[in-house]
C-alpha positions in Angstrom: 93.4 89.3 104.4 92.4 90.9 101.1 89.5 92.9 99.9 88.5 93.7 96.3 88.9 97.4 95.2 85.3 97.4 93.8 83.9 96.3 97.2 85.0 99.5 98.9 83.2 102.9 98.8 84.3 106.4 99.3 82.5 108.2 102.0 80.3 106.7 104.7 81.5 106.0 108.2 84.9 104.4 107.4 88.3 105.8 108.4 89.7 108.9 106.8 92.7 108.0 104.6 95.1 110.1 102.6 94.7 109.9 98.9 98.0 109.1 97.1 96.8 109.0 93.5 93.7 109.1 91.3 93.7 107.2 88.0 91.0 107.4 85.3 90.2 103.9 83.9 87.4 104.8 81.5 84.3 103.3 83.1 85.7 103.8 86.7 88.3 105.7 88.6 90.9 104.0 90.8 91.8 105.8 94.0 95.0 104.8 95.9 95.2 105.4 99.6 98.0 105.1 102.2 97.2 102.4 104.7 100.2 101.9 107.0 103.0 100.6 104.8 100.4 99.3 102.2 98.4 100.9 99.5 94.6 100.5 99.5 92.9 100.6 96.1 89.2 101.7 95.7 87.3 101.7 92.3 84.4 104.1 92.0 82.9 107.0 90.0 84.9 110.1 89.3 85.3 112.6 92.2 87.0 115.9 92.4 89.4 114.7 95.2 93.1 115.4 94.7 96.1 113.6 96.0 97.0 114.7 99.5 93.3 115.1 100.5 91.7 112.8 103.0 88.6 110.8 102.2 86.7 108.2 104.2 86.7 104.7 102.9 84.2 102.1 103.9 83.3 98.4 103.0 80.4 98.1 100.7 80.3 94.3 101.4 81.5 92.6 104.5 83.4 89.9 102.5 87.1 89.3 103.0 89.4 86.9 101.1 92.2 85.0 102.9 95.6 85.3 101.2 98.1 82.5 101.2 101.6 83.4 102.3 
C-alpha cells in the first residue's frame, strides 16, 4: 500500500516516529521519517523539529493506494 505525503499530518494521535531529515520546498516542508526499513514522507508547514527528534504522524485522510509489484 502507498499513501501520499500530503495526506499525512504531524501531530495528532498517530505513532511517534524518528525524524531523519527536514527539507524546505518553498510552499511546504518535507519531513522524512524512519518507518521500519522504509522512509515515510510527510508534507506540511514549517516546524522547528530537528533530525533525531520524534514526532507523531497521523493520516489526514483514510485513503490508501494499492501498489503493483
